[in-house]
N, C-alpha and C positions, 0 to 999 in steps of 0.2 A: 894688562890693566889690573891694578890692585885696589883693595877696598879704600885705601887712603885717597886714591885719585877721586873716587866717587864722593867721599866726604868733603874733600877740598872743593870739588866742583859745586856741590850743593851749597856750601857756605858762601861761595861767590855768587851763585845764582840767587840766593835768598837776599844777600846784602846789596848786590849789584854795585859793589865797591870793594876793590882789592885790599885797601888799607883796613877797612872795617872787618873784612873776612879774615885777614891775617891776624888781627887782634883777637877775634873770636876763636881762632884755631891755635893761638899762642905760638905762632911762627912768624918769621919776618916775611916781608912782601916778596922779595926776589925769589926765594924757594917756592913760594905759592904760585907765582907766575910761571916758573919753570914746570911745575907739576901740571898746571892747566895746559901749557903748551904741549907737554908730552902726551896728555890725554887726547888733545885735538889731533895730534900727529898720528896716534894709534887709531883713532876713529876715522881719520881722513875727512874730518868735518870741522868747520869753524863753529864754535859754540857761543862765542861772545863777540860783540862789536865793541871795540875799545877806542876811545879818543880822550882828549884831555879833559873833557867836560863830564862824560858819563860812561857807564858800562851797560850794555843791553844784551839780552839773549837773542840769538838768531832763532829762526824757526826750528832749526835742528836742535838748538840749545833748549828751547821750550819743550820739545818732545822728550829730549834726553832727561831733563829735570823731572818731568812727570813720571817717567819710567824708573828713574833712580829712587825717587821717593817711595814708589810701590815696592821696589826691590829691597830697600833697607827695612821697610815695615815688615815685609815677609821674612826677612832674615831674622828680625827680632822675634817674630812669632815662632820661627823654627827653633831659635835658641831657647825660648821659654818652654816649648813643648819637649825639646830634648832633655832639658833639666827635669821636667816632670817625669819623663819616662825613666830617667836615671834614678830619681828619688823613689819611684815605684810605690812603696807603701810608707813613705815618710814625707815630711814637708808640710804643706798647708792646703786645706780644702775649704773654700769659702762658699757658703750657702746664703742666698737672700730669699726673703719671704715677705708676703704682704701681711699686714696686721690682722686681716680678717680670717686668718687661718688659725684654728685652735692650737694654742701653743704646746699643749701636752704631746701632740703628735710630733712636733718638731723636736721636742726633748727626747721622745722615744727613738726618733731617727738617730740623733747624735749618740745616744747610749748604744744603740745597735752597731753603729759604725765604729765606735771606740773599741768594741770587743773584737772586731775584725782587723782594725788598723790602729793599734794602740799607740803608735809613734807619730800619727798624723795630728796636726794641730787644726781642729775644726773651728771655724769662725762663723758666727751668725750675724746677719744684718737685716734689719727691718727696712725694706726699701719699696718704693712705689713700682708699679708694673713698668712704666716707661723707662725709669732709671735702671731697672733690672735688665731690660733688653739691651740698653746701651752698654751696661757694664759687662754683660756676657759677650757681646760682640767685640768688646775691647780686651777681653781676657782678664777682667778685674774680679770676676766670680766664676766658679765652676758649675754652679747649679742655681736655678731660681724657681720660685713658686709664685705664679702670677694669676691674675683674674682678668682676662680679656683676650681678644683675638691676637694672633701672632702674624706679623708680616715681615719676616727677615729670612733671607736665603742662607744665613749663617747659623740659624738656630733650629734644633730638633725639639719638637714639642710632643709631650705625652699627656693626653687627657687624663687627669686624675679623677675628677668627678664633676657632675653638673649640680650647681647649687641653686636652690630656690630662694624665696624671700619671705621674711616674716616681719610683721608689725611689732615694734618694740615700744613699750610704754611703762610708766611708773604706776604701780598699783595704788600708791598713796595719793595719786592725783587724778587718775582716770579709772573708770569702771567700764571695760570693754569686754563684751561677752563673745562676739563672733566676728568673722570676716565681713558680714553683712553691715556692720556698723561703721565701717571705715569712712563712708561718705560724711558721716556726722562730724568727722575730725577735720574737714576741709578748711576751717577757719583757725585751726590750732597752729601753734608754732612747730616747725619741723627742724630736725637736726640731721644734716647730710654730710657726706664726704665733700671736701673742697673740690670744686669743679676743675681747677688747674692741676690738682694732685691726682685725681682719678677721673678724667673726662669721660671715658667710655662708661664707667660704672655710674657716674652722675646722670648721664643721658638715659641709661636704663631705668634708673629710679624715677625720672620724670615721665618716661613712657609708661611705667607701671601705674603711677598716680593718674595719668590721663585715662588709663583703662577703667579706673574706678570713678572717673567723672570729675576730677578736680585738679587744680594746679597747686602744689604745696607752697605754703608760705615759709620759705627757708630763712630763718633768722640766724641760726648758729651753724657753723661749718667746722669740721676738724679733719685732720689727716691720719687719725688713728682710731680704729674701731673701739678700743677700750675707752678713749676719751668720749666718743659718741655715746656709748652705753652709760658712762658715768653722768653725762649731761642729762640723759633720759631719766636715770635713776633719781637725780636731783630735781626733777620736775621742770626742767628748762625746755622741754619739747618732746615730741614723739619722733620716732625714726623708723626707717625700714632697713633692716639689716639682713645679711645672708643667713639662711636657715641653719647653716653649719654653726654659726655663733649661737643662735637661739637654742639649738639642741644641746650645746655644751655649757651654757651659762646656768649656774646653780643659785644665782641671787634671787631670793624669794620676794624681793621688793619690785622686781621687774617682771612684767608679763609679756609673753610672746604669742602672737597669733599667726600661724602660717597662712600665707596668701595663696590658696590653691586654685582659685578661679582663673587667675591670669597665667597664661602659658609662657612665662618668661623665666629664663635661667641664665646663669653666667657659667662659663667654662673655667674651672680651676685647673691649671696645667703645670706640669713640671717641665722646665726648659733646660736644655744643655746645649753645648756647642756640637755642631755636626761632626767636627773633627775630634771630639773627645771620646775615646774608647777605653778610658782607664777603668781599672777594677773597682775603684772607689765610687765612681759615678754609676757604674752598673749596679753595685750593691745598694746605693742610695735609692735609685729609681725602682729596683726590684722590691725593696722594703716598703716604699710608699704606695705603689700601685694597688696592692691588695687592701690597703687601709681605706676606711670610709665606705667603699663600694657596697 
C-alpha cells in the first residue's frame, strides 16, 4: 500500500464519482479504477459499491475513510514538526495576544527573543481568545496569550497572572472619588467588549456590575481595549477594564478606580501546544512568567 493509493481512495470517497475524482487528481479514469481495485485487493475488503447510477461507500469503506483522513492529517502534522526541528533556530515563530495585555511587555519579549534567535522571523497577531485556541490547535501559531479558562486536550497552559478590574472614566466628564460611588453610575452609558468577541469576559463584567447592584446600560461595544479606552476618554461612556491596563495607562484625562470589594479576577495565561518542546517556546515562556507577578 502506497500513499498514492490512500489519496486516490480519499478523492473517490469524497466525490463518490470516479469521473469527478479523476479530474480532481488530474489522471484518467481507468488508472484510478485500477488503483482502487489494487487497494481493495490488498485490504481484502470491498470499499465501494458501484453501479451505473451511483458510487457508495461500504461500511468498511466508511471506516477506512475516517481513518485515512486522520492518518493524512497526522502525517501533515509530522511533516510540519520535522521541518521545525530541522530549522531549529531559524524560520518563523508566531505569537498571538489579546489587546488587553500591555503592549510594552510584548515588545520586550520580542527584543529578548531576537537576541537569542537572530535568524527567526517573529510575527505578532492581536487575536481574540477563542480564535487563538483554534489557531494553536491547528498549528497556525506557536504561542498565545489569552484571558479565560482553557478546555483543550492539545494545549498546555501557564498561568501568567490574575488580573483584577478597574472602573475607567473621563475626568473631563465625570468626577468620581471612590469605589463607593459606582452605584451612582447605574444610569450612565457603558462601553464594553463585544459579547460575541469575548463572551466569557463579557459575562464576568455583567457579574461584576450585579455585585454592585445594577445592570449596565451598554450602548457602545468594541473588540479592542484601546478603542474602549479612547471612547471613554471622549466621554462616550464609562467602562470596566482590566487593572493591568489601568496600571499602565499614562493618559491624564482618564481616571481609574480599582474595584477591590468584588472578589473577581480573570486568569491571563500563556498557551502553547503540548507537543511543542522547542527552545524558542521555552525561552518565551521563561521570559514572561517572572514579569508582572
